[in-house]
N, C-alpha and C positions, 0 to 999 in steps of 0.2 A: 595526643589527647590523654588526659588522666582521669581517673575516677575521683569521686569525692574523698574517699579514704586516702588515696595517694596525695591529693592536694592538701589534706589536713596534715599528713606526715611532712610534706615539704615545707609547710608554713609553721609546723610545730604547734598546731592548734587542734581543737576537737572537731569531729565531723559535724557537730551541731553548729559550730561557728561557720563552717563552709556552707552548710545547708541554709543558714540564715542569710548569708551574703548572696547566695543564688536567689533566694526568695525575694530579697529586696532589690535585686538587679545589680548589685555592686560587682559581682563576679558573673559574667555571662556563662551560660552552660547550654549544652545541646542534649536534648532528650532523644535517645536512640531506640527506645522501646517503652514498654509499660513501666519498667522500674529502672532502666539503665540511663544514667546521666553521666556525661563526660564534659570535662573542662579543657579548653584549648590551652596549651602551655603558654602561648603568647598572651592570652587573657589573664592567666594566673601571674605571669611575670609583670604585666602592666599593673595589676592590683598590688603586688608586692612592692613595686618601685614607686607607686604614686600615693599609697594610703598609709597613714600612721596607724596601722592596725595592731601594733604591738608596742608595749612599753619598752623603752631601752633598758638593757640590763645594767 
């Protein structure tokens, strides 16, 4: 499991993008406490492989 910050680093996007995707349900996340949110690597990989989330370079 990874934090929102680490997920943003892996996708090379901002943390606001990750937060928005969690809020809209595109990336599932688990809340582990009052402020702690984690994303399963499998869910992040699925998002990366199935979504056109980034413009090609």
